[in-house]
KEDREN-506919 format. One record per residue (C-alpha): x, y, z. Coordinates in steps of 0.001 Angstrom, whole numbers, padded with zeros to 6 digits, always signed. Example, Ala and Ser with C-alpha at 12.3 -4.5 7.8 and 13.67 -1.06 7.14 Angstrom:
2
+012300-004500+007800;+013670-001060+007140;
REM end
This chain:
457
-001630-034978-003343;-002711-032607-000594;-003561-033827+002873;-007269-034182+003520;-007060-032574+006969;-008481-029070+006639;-006931-027582+009767;-004795-028854+012657;-006983-026892+015067;-010202-028794+014302;-011946-030585+017171;-015127-032568+017539;-017446-032193+020509;-018678-035775+020518;-020857-035478+023588;-022348-032498+025400;-025004-033584+027855;-026481-031632+030744;-028426-033250+033582;-030458-031845+036443;-029579-032818+040006;-032089-035690+039913;-030610-036999+036625;-033150-035619+034152;-031413-034888+030806;-031576-031316+029481;-031581-031172+025663;-028877-028958+024136;-029564-029650+020456;-029358-026485+018397;-027742-024472+021186;-024592-022634+020115;-021701-023019+022489;-018195-021842+023337;-016113-024008+025671;-013163-022874+027782;-010782-024863+029989;-008157-023466+032366;-005494-025629+034051;-002573-024423+036151;+000169-025812+038377;-000890-023168+040902;-004507-024310+041010;-005834-027347+042937;-008617-027822+040359;-009066-027164+036673;-011948-024865+035816;-014002-024200+032710;-017016-022521+031243;-019648-023239+028643;-021087-020215+026863;-024662-020895+025815;-026666-018940+023245;-030126-020041+024281;-033141-019281+022083;-035281-022206+023274;-035785-021242+026918;-033520-023691+028722;-032442-021148+031345;-035906-020336+032640;-037887-023283+031316;-035894-026033+033003;-034855-023964+035046;-031063-024015+035426;-030013-023734+039076;-026204-024062+039132;-026417-027670+040374;-026379-029505+037052;-024016-032267+035976;-022263-031964+032612;-020800-034772+030498;-018330-033667+027857;-016297-035656+025323;-013944-033727+023017;-011532-035152+020419;-008890-033285+018419;-008897-034378+014777;-005181-034525+014054;-003574-035929+017217;-006740-037875+018107;-006496-036720+021713;-009768-037530+023468;-010926-036059+026764;-013861-037589+028627;-014925-035269+031423;-017461-035662+034212;-018172-032107+035335;-020236-030209+037866;-021846-026835+037115;-021499-024503+040106;-022248-021025+038747;-024331-019335+036049;-023540-015712+035198;-023326-013005+032530;-026957-013526+031479;-027519-011211+028504;-030934-011052+026745;-030809-010808+022944;-032162-007838+021000;-035565-009435+020431;-035824-010429+024097;-036776-013976+023096;-033547-015621+024239;-030314-015005+026115;-026660-015909+026298;-024997-016942+029561;-022079-018894+030990;-022172-022200+032861;-019027-022510+035005;-017817-025970+035957;-015119-028007+037683;-014538-031741+037829;-017090-033694+039809;-014327-035070+042057;-013081-031615+043014;-016609-030323+043557;-017554-033205+045866;-014356-032628+047853;-015119-028892+048163;-018270-029705+050147;-016232-031157+053000;-013863-029887+055713;-010663-031509+056938;-009946-031673+060655;-007243-034310+060927;-004594-035127+063484;-001391-036353+061858;+001169-038087+064044;+004610-038927+062707;+003558-039576+059128;+005555-038385+056165;+003958-035543+054237;+003243-037818+051270;+001506-040352+053554;-000667-037557+054934;-001433-036331+051402;-002475-039804+050317;-004670-040139+053393;-006407-036796+052804;-006959-037489+049111;-008394-040991+049605;-010677-039833+052415;-011926-036498+051055;-011508-036636+047247;-011920-040260+046138;-010658-043732+046962;-007210-044773+045733;-006206-048230+044521;-003904-050140+042142;-000589-048596+043120;+001992-048524+040310;+005466-046982+039972;+005264-046616+036161;+009015-045776+036047;+008447-042562+037982;+011485-040690+039394;+012223-040226+043108;+010243-043426+043859;+006989-041740+042817;+003753-043713+042776;+000616-043586+040621;-002742-044558+042121;-005972-045223+040235;-008819-042972+041405;-012030-044833+042253;-013874-046168+039216;-012476-043518+036889;-009684-043575+034300;-007830-040884+036239;-004785-041177+038513;-003228-039507+041549;+000537-039066+041079;+002355-038874+044423;+006025-038256+045192;+007543-039406+048511;+008846-036760+050918;+011540-036824+053541;+010419-035249+056792;+007930-036635+059306;+005033-034393+060278;+003062-034172+063491;+000237-031689+063789;-003389-030846+063059;-005020-029794+059806;-007367-027116+061186;-010753-027130+059447;-009462-026613+055900;-011120-027515+052646;-009457-030609+051148;-007736-028425+048525;-006391-026082+051216;-005304-029094+053262;-003266-030379+050319;-001668-026936+049928;-000959-026919+053680;+000909-030201+053238;+002710-029309+049998;+004145-026139+051564;+005809-028331+054226;+007163-031031+051912;+010906-031499+051511;+013277-033977+049853;+017009-034439+049433;+017324-037343+047042;+019349-038436+043998;+021622-035409+044352;+018717-032959+044314;+017244-030791+047049;+013653-029740+046574;+010785-028070+048352;+008905-027032+045201;+005969-029374+045853;+002576-028581+044350;-000894-030036+044372;-002822-029491+041144;-005369-031064+038829;-005247-031478+035049;-007949-032761+032713;-006467-036237+033222;-004902-036544+036686;-004107-035085+040116;-000513-034420+041185;+001281-034022+044519;+004858-033682+043272;+007814-031319+043000;+008849-029453+039867;+012044-031500+039804;+009903-034639+039620;+008079-033310+036543;+011307-032299+034803;+013100-035559+035585;+010103-037650+034506;+010042-035958+031100;+013818-036042+030579;+014343-039631+031763;+011477-040941+029605;+012208-038613+026660;+008695-037195+026862;+009491-033565+026038;+006917-032150+023620;+008673-030504+020639;+007520-026991+019720;+009068-024416+017420;+008551-020722+016799;+009126-019275+013342;+007689-015963+012129;+006502-017645+008931;+004576-020918+009079;+003239-022628+005986;-000552-022560+005624;-000551-025373+003080;-002575-028420+004137;+000405-030620+003220;+002318-028988+006089;-000263-029600+008791;+002293-031401+010998;+004482-028310+010982;+001445-026276+011993;+000646-028658+014870;+004128-028257+016384;+004487-024531+015666;+003772-021633+017981;+001997-018788+016236;+002841-016040+018720;+005104-015661+021750;+005259-013018+024441;+008430-012439+026445;+007199-009872+028990;+010323-009498+031142;+013977-010234+030456;+015489-009045+033740;+014678-006729+036667;+017615-006259+039035;+015563-004215+041496;+013141-007111+041841;+016078-009508+042162;+017269-007453+045142;+013919-007227+046925;+012535-010702+046225;+015147-012726+048106;+015771-014794+045017;+019553-014441+045300;+019993-013760+049013;+017692-014086+052000;+017966-014658+055710;+015859-016376+058338;+015672-015092+061906;+014746-018303+063694;+013332-017980+067206;+013571-021277+069122;+010958-021406+071897;+012172-024691+073379;+015796-023529+073790;+015005-019861+074444;+017402-018716+071773;+017427-017304+068281;+019652-017729+065268;+020147-015713+062082;+020711-017938+059065;+021831-016563+055696;+021055-018240+052399;+022960-017209+049292;+021918-018628+045952;+025353-018469+044337;+027059-020127+047277;+029469-017298+048136;+030624-016752+051728;+028751-019852+052787;+028289-020880+056380;+027362-024357+057583;+023621-023879+057232;+023707-022136+053858;+022868-023601+050486;+023679-022841+046893;+021549-023182+043778;+023661-025928+042200;+021673-028473+044215;+018624-027767+042083;+017811-029569+038851;+017393-027158+035965;+015024-027535+033017;+017427-029879+031235;+017417-032283+034192;+021005-031437+035216;+022403-029666+038314;+022561-025915+037881;+025793-024150+036971;+026784-020485+037221;+026254-020210+033451;+022541-020837+033938;+021967-017598+035875;+020930-014363+034205;+023450-012327+036229;+027160-012919+035995;+028899-014411+038997;+030945-011262+039690;+027880-009023+039574;+025927-011355+041847;+028788-011523+044369;+029034-007713+044514;+025273-007025+044511;+023391-009672+046492;+024743-009870+050033;+023814-010271+053679;+023102-006586+054142;+020308-006472+051537;+019081-010066+051929;+015313-010394+052256;+014411-011126+055865;+011947-013669+057308;+010972-014214+060953;+010290-017824+061908;+009243-019387+065214;+010671-022849+065798;+008435-025188+067805;+010060-028456+066740;+013256-030303+067510;+016455-030972+065607;+018052-034031+064090;+019797-035917+066875;+017557-034679+069696;+016381-037143+072339;+012806-038202+071597;+010343-035992+073435;+007126-034042+073042;+008504-031845+070246;+008039-032742+066622;+011075-033869+064682;+013028-031631+062318;+010634-029895+059902;+013256-028076+057750;+011033-024953+057739;+013933-022502+057419;+015348-024417+054459;+011910-024779+052870;+011141-021066+053189;+014506-019928+051829;+014577-022402+048985;+010963-021868+047891;+011526-018116+047683;+014693-018551+045640;+013421-021360+043449;+010140-019664+042533;+011997-016447+041713;+014404-018152+039326;+011768-020412+037788;+009780-017341+036760;+012859-015466+035544;+012377-016798+032012;+008632-016943+031450;+006936-016978+028057;+003378-016786+026809;+002637-018847+023702;-000361-019225+021400;-000688-022183+019044;-003151-024335+017175;-005308-026387+019477;-003408-028983+021516;-005552-030933+023969;-002570-033142+024809;-000491-030383+026446;-001207-030021+030163;+000378-028357+033219;+003374-030332+034420;+004414-031341+030889;+007820-030284+029589;+008127-028778+026123;+011355-028565+024116;+011026-025124+022538;+013142-023956+019610;+013232-020194+018969;+015397-018518+016348;+017898-015829+017361;+016425-012328+017489;+018731-010993+014761;+018395-010256+011047;+021239-012555+009957;+020019-015079+007382;+022391-017674+008911;+021033-017242+012427;+020901-020146+014831;+018546-020972+017682;+018352-018475+020539;+020464-019865+023408;+018609-018059+026189;+015050-018765+025058;+015422-022189+023478;+015348-025288+025654;+013079-027167+028029;+010169-025335+029643;+007715-026447+032301;+004129-025934+031220;+002678-023847+034028;-000763-022869+032687;-002906-024079+029785;-006015-022276+028511;-008021-023999+025769;-010865-022317+023894;-013259-024125+021545;-015441-021976+019296;-017445-024014+016846;-014951-026629+015653;-011829-024490+016193;-009526-025027+019170;-006956-022464+020312;-004401-023112+023059;-002570-020505+025143;+000364-021575+027313;+002398-020057+030108;+005872-021618+029999;+008633-021344+032612;+012296-022164+032047;+014622-022859+034943;+017910-021944+033285;+019364-019165+031147;+022364-020171+029059;+024928-017642+027919;
REM end
C-alpha cells in the first residue's frame, strides 16, 4: 500500500494576516504569494519577503506604507514542523504592473517584530567590570525584550536559556571568561551585540574559543561560540542525518528517504594554498603596542604548533566538527608541507594598541586582561579553517533545520567503483551556517550553506 503523502516538500500556510499600524486587518484572500526566509549565523536577524500578485488593489487602495504587521503560521506536512511568526514589514519594492495595468506584483520585506523594535533604538552604555556575557544579557533585556525563567537545559559550557517576554522564543547565552570595562558608543542593539561578541573569550573544558556570534533564527536568539553549538549537538545526539546519493527514489513509499536526502550539492573550493598563505589561517603575528608600559612586542601564532614560543597557540585546542580536539590529520595540508610553507616570514601581520593591563597587575585605572591578541589571532585562524570545507546543499523543504544546527552528512566517494564507501573528506558533521527557505504555492525548497571544521585523510 503506497503512502498517502504526496510529497515531502508540501507545506501549509495556515495563517497569513496583514495589519495596518493601527491594527486594521488587510484582507489577503485570493492573493497569490511566494514566501522567502533567510537565516544565517553571520546575521543578527533573520529576514524574509512575501511576493504578492495583487489584482484587487491592496497596494494603493489600503494603501501599504511599509509599516504593517504580518502574522504567519506555516506547517510542513511530513515532519509537522510549525512556525508561528510575528513579523514587521519594513520595505516594499519591485512594484511591477501587469500587462493589463489593472494590478501589480511587489515584495513585502520583513523581519521579526522583536528585531525591528530593537532597531529603532541606540545603545550608549557604560560597562564596568562585567563579563561579556553579563553585558550581552543586559543589552538584550534592555533593548530587545525582557528575559525571564532562566534554565540550563543541559547546555554545554554552563550555557543558559532565557525565555523572551511573553513569547515562545528563547535567548541562548554562553558564559565568557574575561571582564570588560568600557563604553558601547551609540550603536544599534545588533551592532552592540556584535561589538561584545568580537571581544568574547573562553578557555573551558579543554577548549579555547573566541568564535562567539550573535544571531537570530526563526525560533531563538543566540550569543554563543561555534564550539558550544557543536558540543550541544554531539553531547545530546542531536545531529540531523542527511545523505547525498545521485539517485533518489521518487516513489511515495520512500518519502522518508526523500526527506533526509540532499538533491544537489556544490563543493566550490577544495583548497587554495595562495589564500592559505595570505589569510593568516596557518600563521599570523600581532605587533602589540603597549601604551601604559611604552613598549611593543611581536607575537607569532602558528596553527600547527611548530616553533612555538610562550605566547603561541596551536589548533589542537579547538573542538572540531565531531566534538573532539583537532589532530594533524584533520588539516587539508600535510604537516611537513605546513611546516615548510607557513612561517614567521610570511605570517599575516596585525597592529594592535594595548590599553589594558595584564593578569597579575596591581589593580589600577587600566582594564584587566582583554586577550585581544589571542582573540584576533584565533578568530582569523578559526574562521579560515571553518570555511575550508564549505558545501552548498539543496533539499526538499525542511523547516526544522536552522543556523547553528549540526547535520551528519553522508556523501559517497567520488569514484566509479560499485563497492565505493562514504567520502572521508566530505562526510561527517557540518555546522549549518545559512538556511534559505522558499515557499511557492504549497512547495517548500531549502538551500543550506554547511561548514565542516575538519578534513580527514
